[in-house]
C-alpha positions in Angstrom: 0.0 0.0 0.0 3.1 2.3 -0.1 3.4 4.5 -3.1 6.9 3.3 -4.2 5.6 -0.2 -4.7 3.3 1.0 -7.5 6.0 2.6 -9.6 5.8 1.6 -13.3 9.3 0.9 -14.6 8.3 1.3 -18.2 7.5 5.0 -18.1 10.4 6.9 -19.9 11.8 10.2 -18.7 12.6 13.4 -20.7 16.0 15.0 -20.0 15.5 18.4 -21.6 17.7 17.9 -24.7 14.7 16.6 -26.7 12.5 18.7 -29.0 8.8 19.1 -28.6 8.3 16.8 -31.6 10.5 14.1 -30.1 8.7 14.2 -26.8 5.3 14.0 -28.5 6.5 11.0 -30.5 7.6 9.4 -27.3 4.2 9.9 -25.8 2.6 8.3 -28.8 5.0 5.4 -28.7 4.2 4.7 -25.0 0.5 5.7 -25.3 0.7 8.2 -22.5 -0.3 11.9 -22.2 2.3 13.1 -19.8 6.0 12.5 -19.1 8.4 13.6 -16.3 11.2 16.0 -17.1 14.2 14.9 -15.0 17.7 16.3 -14.7 20.4 14.8 -12.4 17.7 12.7 -10.8 15.7 15.7 -9.9 12.1 16.2 -11.1 11.8 19.5 -12.9 8.3 19.3 -14.4 5.6 17.1 -15.8 5.2 17.7 -19.5 1.6 17.5 -20.7 0.7 16.5 -24.2 -1.9 19.2 -24.6 0.6 21.9 -23.7 3.2 20.6 -26.1 0.6 20.4 -29.0 0.0 24.1 -28.5 3.6 25.0 -29.1 4.0 26.8 -32.5 7.4 25.3 -33.2 7.8 21.6 -32.6 11.6 21.9 -33.0 11.8 23.9 -29.8 14.0 22.3 -27.2 12.1 21.1 -24.1 14.6 22.8 -21.8 13.7 26.2 -23.2 10.0 25.9 -22.3 8.5 27.6 -19.2 8.1 25.0 -16.4 5.6 24.8 -13.5 6.2 23.3 -10.1 5.1 19.6 -10.4 2.9 17.7 -7.9 4.4 14.5 -6.6 4.1 12.0 -3.7 6.8 10.8 -1.3 7.9 7.2 -1.7 6.8 6.1 1.7 3.4 7.8 1.6 0.2 5.8 1.4 -1.0 5.2 -2.2 -4.1 7.2 -1.3 -1.9 10.3 -1.6 -1.1 9.3 -5.1 -4.8 9.1 -5.8 -5.2 12.6 -4.4 -2.5 14.0 -6.7 -4.1 12.2 -9.7 -7.4 13.8 -8.9 -5.9 17.2 -8.5 -3.8 17.2 -11.7 -6.1 15.1 -14.0 -3.0 13.6 -15.5 -2.3 9.9 -16.1 1.0 9.7 -14.1 2.0 10.6 -10.6 5.7 11.2 -9.9 7.3 9.6 -6.8 10.3 11.1 -5.0 12.2 10.0 -1.9 12.8 12.1 1.2 15.8 13.8 -0.4 13.6 14.7 -3.4 15.4 12.3 -5.7 13.2 11.2 -8.6 12.3 7.4 -8.3 9.8 7.0 -11.1 6.1 7.4 -11.8 2.8 5.6 -11.1 0.3 5.2 -13.9 -3.3 6.2 -13.2 -4.4 2.8 -14.5 -2.2 1.1 -11.9 -3.9 3.1 -9.2 -7.4 2.4 -10.6 -6.7 -1.4 -10.9 -5.5 -1.4 -7.3 -8.5 0.6 -6.1 -10.8 -1.9 -7.9 -9.0 -4.8 -6.4 -9.2 -3.3 -2.9 -12.9 -2.8 -3.2 -13.4 -6.3 -4.6 -15.1 -4.9 -7.7 -14.1 -8.1 -9.7 -15.5 -10.5 -7.1 -18.9 -12.0 -7.3 -21.6 -9.8 -5.8 -23.4 -6.5 -6.3 -22.4 -2.9 -5.7 -24.7 -0.4 -4.0 -24.1 3.3 -3.9 -25.9 5.1 -1.0 -26.3 8.8 -0.6 -25.8 9.5 3.1 -25.7 12.4 5.4 -22.2 12.3 6.9 -23.4 13.9 10.1 -25.7 10.9 10.7 -23.5 8.2 9.0 -22.9 5.0 10.8 -21.4 2.0 8.9 -22.2 -0.2 11.9 -26.0 0.6 11.5 -25.8 0.0 7.7 -24.0 -3.2 8.1 -26.6 -4.4 10.7 -29.4 -3.8 8.2 -27.5 -5.5 5.3 -26.6 -8.5 7.4 -30.2 -8.9 8.7 -31.2 -9.2 5.1 -28.9 -12.0 4.2 -25.8 -10.2 2.9 -22.3 -9.2 4.1 -20.2 -6.1 3.2 -16.9 -7.1 1.4 -15.7 -3.5 1.1 -16.9 0.0 1.8 -15.6 3.4 0.6 -16.8 7.0 1.3 -16.6 9.7 -1.3 -17.6 13.3 -0.4 -18.7 15.7 -3.1 -17.7 19.4 -2.9 -17.4 19.3 0.9 -21.1 18.8 1.1 -22.7 17.1 4.1 -24.1 14.5 1.6 -21.6 11.7 0.8 -21.6 8.7 -1.5 -21.0 5.3 0.3 -20.0 2.6 -2.1 -20.6 -0.9 -0.8 -19.5 -4.2 -2.4 -21.7 -7.1 -1.2 -21.3 -10.9 -1.4 -24.6 -11.5 -3.2 -25.9 -10.7 -6.6 -29.6 -10.3 -5.8 -29.8 -7.3 -3.5 -33.6 -6.7 -3.6 -34.1 -7.6 0.0 -31.1 -5.5 1.1 -32.3 -2.4 -0.9 -35.8 -2.8 0.6 -34.3 -3.1 4.1 -32.2 0.0 3.7 -35.1 2.0 2.2 -37.2 1.1 5.2 -34.7 3.1 7.3 -34.8 6.0 4.8 -31.4 5.3 3.2 -31.2 6.7 -0.4 -30.0 4.2 -3.0 -28.2 6.3 -5.5 -27.2 3.3 -7.8 -27.0 -0.5 -7.9 -24.9 -2.7 -10.1 -24.9 -6.5 -10.5 -21.6 -8.4 -11.1 -22.7 -9.2 -14.6 -22.6 -5.4 -15.2 -18.8 -5.5 -15.0 -18.5 -8.5 -17.3 -20.6 -7.0 -20.1 -20.6 -3.3 -19.8 -18.7 -1.1 -22.2 -16.2 1.5 -21.1 -18.7 4.4 -21.1 -21.0 2.6 -18.7 -18.1 1.7 -16.5 -17.0 5.3 -16.4 -20.6 6.1 -15.2 -19.9 4.2 -12.1 -16.7 6.1 -11.3 -18.6 9.4 -11.8 -20.9 8.2 -9.1 -18.0 7.6 -6.7 -16.2 10.8 -7.7 -12.9 9.4 -9.1 
């Protein structure tokens, strides 16, 4: 669960001697929209594909471009910190530095997403419920009691707060496919079911519908 364990060794670096064209070609080769600019093992910037495409002269050397301060995570931080950086930057890589700020590598957004899905047991048999709860009144113990009294168990749970509102999404992975009784039980206690997904949904859904789930849980 430590950030350095998720570093992808196949992400190349840019050293600054390359031209804009060369870096864009490298991005195409590796099918990635951002690359780290590194000099003497120090992270100088994260180069974004969209910004490079806006350069008028693709023969311009990367080192001559204006650079912003890059976001990063420390190697021994929890991988949740990497998720937070990913959410902030909207990029598909997260740089990892050690305590001396030496560049160690980058984590791909896909790696974090795969780990997130594994942690929440998304690929295990069973349904997913998304509840809309008031964080001030939230009690996972109470919700678990209702779910277990209706023949199911919680395999994983995650909270996602939207815009610092009191209302929060609670995503639950259950160990059963048919959640009709569970939903009815929760609704009797005035819980709002924002969405429900069966296991077959993940086996058969296309990418657009899968993305709809992650919009619900605010990734």
